[in-house]
C-alpha positions as CSV (number, residue, x, y, z in Angstrom):
1,X,-12.4,17.3,-6.9
2,X,-10.1,20.2,-5.2
3,X,-7.9,22.7,-6.6
4,X,-6.0,25.1,-4.4
5,X,-4.4,28.2,-5.5
6,X,-1.5,30.4,-4.3
7,X,-3.0,29.4,-1.0
8,X,-0.6,31.4,1.8
9,X,-1.4,30.9,5.7
10,X,0.2,32.2,8.4
11,X,0.2,32.0,12.5
12,X,0.6,35.4,14.1
13,X,2.9,35.0,17.0
14,X,2.1,36.7,20.8
15,X,4.7,39.1,19.9
16,X,2.9,40.0,16.7
17,X,5.3,38.2,14.5
18,X,4.3,36.3,11.0
19,X,5.2,33.3,10.7
20,X,4.5,31.9,6.9
21,X,3.8,28.1,7.6
22,X,2.0,27.7,4.3
23,X,3.5,29.7,1.6
24,X,1.9,30.0,-2.2
25,X,1.1,26.3,-2.4
26,X,-0.5,25.1,-5.3
27,X,-2.1,21.7,-5.8
28,X,-4.7,19.7,-7.6
29,X,-6.3,16.5,-7.3
30,X,-9.2,14.6,-9.4
31,X,-11.9,12.1,-8.8
32,X,-10.1,8.8,-7.7
33,X,-6.9,9.7,-7.1
34,X,-4.7,10.4,-3.9
35,X,-2.0,12.6,-3.0
36,X,0.8,12.2,-0.4
37,X,2.6,15.1,0.9
38,X,5.8,14.5,2.9
39,X,9.0,16.5,4.4
40,X,10.7,16.8,7.8
41,X,8.5,18.0,10.9
42,X,7.9,21.6,10.7
43,X,7.8,21.8,7.0
44,X,3.9,22.8,6.8
45,X,2.4,19.1,6.3
46,X,0.3,19.8,8.7
47,X,-0.4,23.4,8.6
48,X,-1.2,22.6,4.8
49,X,-3.7,20.2,5.7
50,X,-5.4,22.5,8.5
51,X,-5.4,25.1,5.9
52,X,-7.3,22.9,3.3
53,X,-10.7,23.0,5.5
54,X,-10.7,26.6,5.5
55,X,-11.5,26.4,9.0
56,X,-8.9,28.3,11.0
57,X,-8.2,29.0,14.7
58,X,-5.8,31.3,16.2
59,X,-3.0,31.8,15.9
60,X,-3.7,30.6,12.5
61,X,-5.1,32.6,9.9
62,X,-5.8,32.6,6.2
63,X,-4.1,35.4,4.2
64,X,-4.8,34.7,0.6
65,X,-5.0,32.3,-2.0
66,X,-8.0,29.9,-3.2
67,X,-9.8,26.8,-1.7
68,X,-12.0,24.7,-4.2
69,X,-13.8,21.8,-3.7
70,X,-16.2,20.1,-6.2
71,X,-16.5,23.9,-7.5
72,X,-17.0,25.5,-4.2
73,X,-14.6,28.3,-3.3
74,X,-14.3,28.0,0.6
75,X,-11.5,30.5,1.2
76,X,-13.0,33.3,3.2
77,X,-16.1,31.6,3.8
78,X,-17.4,32.2,7.8
79,X,-16.4,29.8,10.1
80,X,-19.8,28.6,10.9
81,X,-20.9,28.0,7.2
82,X,-17.8,25.9,6.4
83,X,-18.1,23.8,10.1
84,X,-22.1,23.4,8.8
85,X,-21.9,22.7,5.2
86,X,-18.0,22.0,4.7
87,X,-16.5,19.9,7.1
88,X,-17.5,16.3,7.1
89,X,-19.4,16.7,3.7
90,X,-17.1,18.2,1.5
91,X,-13.7,17.7,3.2
92,X,-12.8,15.2,6.1
93,X,-9.6,15.4,8.5
94,X,-8.1,12.1,10.2
95,X,-6.1,14.5,13.0
96,X,-2.4,13.8,13.8
97,X,-3.3,12.5,17.2
98,X,-6.6,10.4,16.1
99,X,-6.1,7.6,19.0
100,X,-7.1,10.7,21.4
101,X,-9.8,12.6,19.6
102,X,-12.6,10.1,21.0
103,X,-14.6,11.6,23.9
104,X,-13.7,9.1,26.8
105,X,-17.0,9.4,28.4
106,X,-19.1,8.5,25.3
107,X,-20.1,5.7,24.0
108,X,-18.6,5.0,20.1
109,X,-22.5,5.6,18.7
110,X,-23.8,8.4,20.7
111,X,-20.3,10.2,19.5
112,X,-21.4,9.3,16.0
113,X,-25.2,10.2,16.7
114,X,-23.5,14.2,17.9
115,X,-21.2,14.1,14.5
116,X,-24.4,13.2,12.4
117,X,-26.9,15.7,14.0
118,X,-24.8,18.2,13.7
119,X,-24.9,18.2,10.2
120,X,-28.3,16.5,10.0
121,X,-30.8,17.2,12.6
122,X,-34.0,15.1,11.0
123,X,-31.5,11.9,11.1
124,X,-33.1,9.5,13.5
125,X,-31.3,7.1,15.9
126,X,-32.4,3.6,13.9
127,X,-30.9,5.2,10.5
128,X,-27.7,6.3,12.4
129,X,-27.0,3.2,13.8
130,X,-27.7,1.3,10.2
131,X,-25.5,3.9,8.6
132,X,-22.5,3.2,11.2
133,X,-22.9,-0.3,11.7
134,X,-22.6,-0.8,7.8
135,X,-19.4,1.5,8.1
136,X,-17.9,-0.4,10.6
137,X,-18.1,-3.1,9.4
138,X,-16.9,-2.5,6.0
139,X,-13.3,-1.1,7.5
140,X,-13.1,-4.5,9.9
141,X,-15.4,-3.5,13.2
142,X,-17.9,-5.2,14.4
143,X,-20.8,-3.6,15.5
144,X,-20.7,-4.2,19.0
145,X,-18.0,-1.6,19.1
146,X,-20.6,0.9,18.5
147,X,-21.5,0.2,21.9
148,X,-18.1,0.3,23.8
149,X,-16.2,3.5,25.2
150,X,-12.8,4.7,24.0
151,X,-11.1,2.9,26.8
152,X,-12.1,-0.1,25.8
153,X,-10.2,-0.7,22.2
154,X,-6.7,-1.3,21.6
155,X,-5.1,1.4,19.2
156,X,-5.8,-0.4,15.9
157,X,-9.3,-0.2,16.5
158,X,-9.4,3.5,17.8
159,X,-7.6,4.3,14.7
160,X,-10.2,2.6,12.4
161,X,-13.2,4.0,14.5
162,X,-11.9,7.4,13.7
163,X,-11.1,6.8,10.3
164,X,-14.9,5.5,9.7
165,X,-16.1,8.6,11.6
166,X,-14.2,10.8,9.7
167,X,-15.9,9.4,6.6
168,X,-19.5,8.6,7.6
169,X,-20.8,11.2,5.8
170,X,-19.1,10.6,2.8
171,X,-17.1,13.5,2.1
172,X,-15.4,14.5,-1.6
173,X,-11.9,14.6,0.3
174,X,-10.3,12.8,2.9
175,X,-7.0,14.4,4.7
176,X,-5.2,11.8,6.4
177,X,-2.3,13.6,8.5
178,X,0.2,10.7,9.6
179,X,-2.5,8.2,10.3
180,X,0.0,5.3,10.8
181,X,2.7,6.6,12.9
182,X,1.5,5.7,16.2
183,X,0.9,2.1,15.1
184,X,2.6,-1.1,15.7
185,X,3.7,-2.7,11.8
186,X,0.5,-4.5,11.4
187,X,-1.5,-2.0,12.2
188,X,0.2,0.8,9.8
189,X,-0.7,-1.9,7.1
190,X,-3.8,-2.3,8.1
191,X,-4.8,1.3,8.1
192,X,-3.3,1.6,4.8
193,X,-5.4,-1.1,3.0
194,X,-8.1,0.3,4.4
195,X,-7.9,3.7,3.7
196,X,-7.4,2.6,-0.2
197,X,-10.2,0.4,0.2
198,X,-12.4,3.5,1.7
199,X,-12.1,5.2,-1.8
200,X,-12.5,2.2,-4.2
201,X,-15.6,1.7,-2.6
202,X,-16.8,5.2,-3.0
203,X,-16.7,6.3,0.8
204,X,-14.7,9.1,-0.3
205,X,-13.4,10.4,-4.1
206,X,-10.2,11.7,-3.6
207,X,-7.3,11.7,-0.3
208,X,-4.5,13.1,0.7
209,X,-2.0,11.5,3.0
210,X,0.6,12.9,4.9
211,X,3.4,12.0,6.3
212,X,7.2,12.7,6.6
213,X,7.7,9.1,4.7
214,X,8.3,8.9,0.8
215,X,8.6,5.3,0.7
216,X,4.9,5.2,2.9
217,X,3.3,7.1,0.0
218,X,4.8,5.0,-2.7
219,X,2.6,2.1,-1.3
220,X,-1.0,4.1,-0.7
221,X,-0.5,7.3,-2.9
222,X,-0.7,8.4,-6.9
223,X,0.9,11.1,-6.5
224,X,3.5,12.6,-4.1
225,X,4.6,16.3,-3.3
226,X,7.4,16.8,-1.4
227,X,7.5,20.2,1.4
228,X,10.3,22.4,2.7
229,X,9.9,24.9,5.1
230,X,6.5,25.7,3.7
231,X,6.7,25.7,-0.1
232,X,6.3,22.7,-2.1
233,X,9.7,21.7,-4.0
234,X,8.9,18.7,-5.4
235,X,5.9,17.0,-7.3
236,X,5.8,13.9,-9.4
237,X,4.0,10.5,-9.6
238,X,4.3,8.3,-6.9
239,X,6.8,6.4,-8.2
240,X,9.0,8.7,-9.8
241,X,8.6,10.8,-6.5
242,X,10.4,7.8,-4.6
243,X,12.5,6.1,-7.3
244,X,13.9,9.1,-9.4
245,X,13.7,12.2,-7.5
246,X,15.3,15.5,-8.8
247,X,15.2,18.2,-6.2
248,X,18.1,17.8,-3.8
249,X,16.0,18.0,-1.2
250,X,13.5,15.4,-2.1
251,X,17.1,13.1,-3.1
252,X,18.4,13.6,0.4
253,X,15.4,13.0,2.3
254,X,14.8,9.6,0.0
255,X,18.5,8.7,0.8
256,X,18.1,9.0,4.5
257,X,15.8,6.5,5.2
258,X,15.5,2.7,5.6
259,X,13.6,1.4,2.4
260,X,12.8,-2.3,1.9
261,X,11.6,-2.0,-1.7
262,X,14.0,-4.0,-4.0
263,X,16.3,-1.2,-5.8
264,X,16.2,1.0,-2.9
265,X,17.4,-1.5,0.0
266,X,20.8,-1.7,-0.3
267,X,21.3,2.0,-0.9
268,X,23.7,3.7,1.7
269,X,21.7,5.8,4.3
270,X,22.9,9.5,4.4
271,X,22.0,12.6,6.2
272,X,20.9,16.1,5.4
273,X,23.4,18.3,7.4
274,X,21.7,21.7,8.7
275,X,18.6,23.1,10.3
276,X,15.6,24.2,8.1
277,X,15.7,27.9,8.1
278,X,13.6,30.5,10.4
279,X,10.1,31.3,8.9
280,X,10.0,34.6,10.6
281,X,12.8,35.7,8.3
282,X,13.2,33.1,5.7
283,X,15.6,33.6,3.1
284,X,15.4,35.6,0.0
285,X,16.3,32.8,-2.6
286,X,16.0,29.0,-2.1
287,X,15.1,27.9,1.2
288,X,17.1,24.7,1.0
289,X,19.9,26.5,-0.3
290,X,22.2,27.0,3.2
291,X,21.7,23.1,3.6
292,X,22.4,21.7,0.0
293,X,25.5,20.7,-1.5
294,X,25.2,21.5,-4.8
295,X,24.2,25.2,-4.0
296,X,25.6,27.9,-6.4
297,X,25.4,32.0,-6.0
298,X,22.2,32.8,-7.5
299,X,20.6,30.5,-5.0
300,X,20.6,32.5,-2.6
301,X,19.3,35.6,-4.1
302,X,16.3,35.2,-6.2
303,X,12.9,33.4,-5.8
304,X,13.0,30.4,-7.3
305,X,9.5,29.0,-9.0
306,X,8.3,25.8,-9.7
307,X,9.7,24.3,-13.1
308,X,7.2,22.2,-14.8
309,X,9.0,19.1,-16.8
310,X,5.6,17.5,-18.1
311,X,4.1,14.6,-17.2
312,X,3.1,15.3,-13.9
313,X,6.4,16.6,-12.2
314,X,7.9,19.9,-11.5
315,X,10.6,20.9,-9.1
316,X,11.9,24.2,-7.4
317,X,16.0,24.6,-8.0
318,X,18.2,26.6,-10.6
319,X,19.5,23.5,-12.1
320,X,18.0,22.2,-15.6
321,X,16.9,18.4,-14.9
322,X,20.1,17.4,-17.2
323,X,22.3,19.1,-14.9
324,X,21.0,17.9,-11.9
325,X,20.8,14.2,-13.2
326,X,24.5,14.5,-14.2
327,X,25.5,15.7,-10.6
328,X,23.5,12.7,-9.2
329,X,25.4,10.0,-11.6
330,X,28.6,12.0,-10.5
331,X,28.0,11.6,-7.0
332,X,26.9,8.3,-7.0
333,X,30.1,7.4,-9.1
334,X,32.5,9.1,-6.8
335,X,30.8,7.3,-3.4
336,X,30.8,4.0,-5.4
């Protein structure tokens, strides 16, 4: 469904400085699969989400790479063509501030009519209402919601409304950028279940779920990629990424989160010291080197490629898998 090859995008500041927030990122998603992207704030997750749609607004600019959706290469396409033929149909986006995405001056059905007619001017109001009411019922919203304004809806209802509108044209790929971050625990669980159901019922064929919480991705995605300072530092099936991370950053990220799952709830919380590098002038070697407790001299002088170890696993580190496991085992023994 989605094949991204060496995608690089940058922000150009008003001082004409280049900030490479997405640096040679490659990923693939097959039909029926979901991919989680995790990392701390500022690592490039949301920029990657915007970049994947091929629709760029300054200061974000496309630099290089390919974005192939269902066989179509959308990188470098005219923005108007992307808006008309790609967004909503091939790839859809649930923004991070989804609760504020609805027009407060329009009823929901009028907002939906504008969205659908932008792609299909021949669609009638009756057809759009039938499409929308059926979809809203499938996400647990009564058809009456279509005749309400956004201000009349609760936070959870707004979130479900935005998600329903995002998939109304049945896109190939859905990108959900921290869709549960502003909700209470009960609403979060409902939204996560709804996203899975949308894919299971064929409303979307593949999904990307973005958050800074690895354990949350474990419950909703098949595979996980961990980002740090604009690069992918680890990719793995969800279970391995959460319970058996290899990259030191992934290991630290997992150890810094309270996790209720059996086997992890008793782990001691750990902090990752330091701060991410300045992407105006990133370090030559490993971008995590300055914060890594296992750093070696060669980490700071050479570019570190992703090391593919098979079974859908890869990580960006100079240490072998055996060296990393031995290092973690010694650390665990020392810490009791």
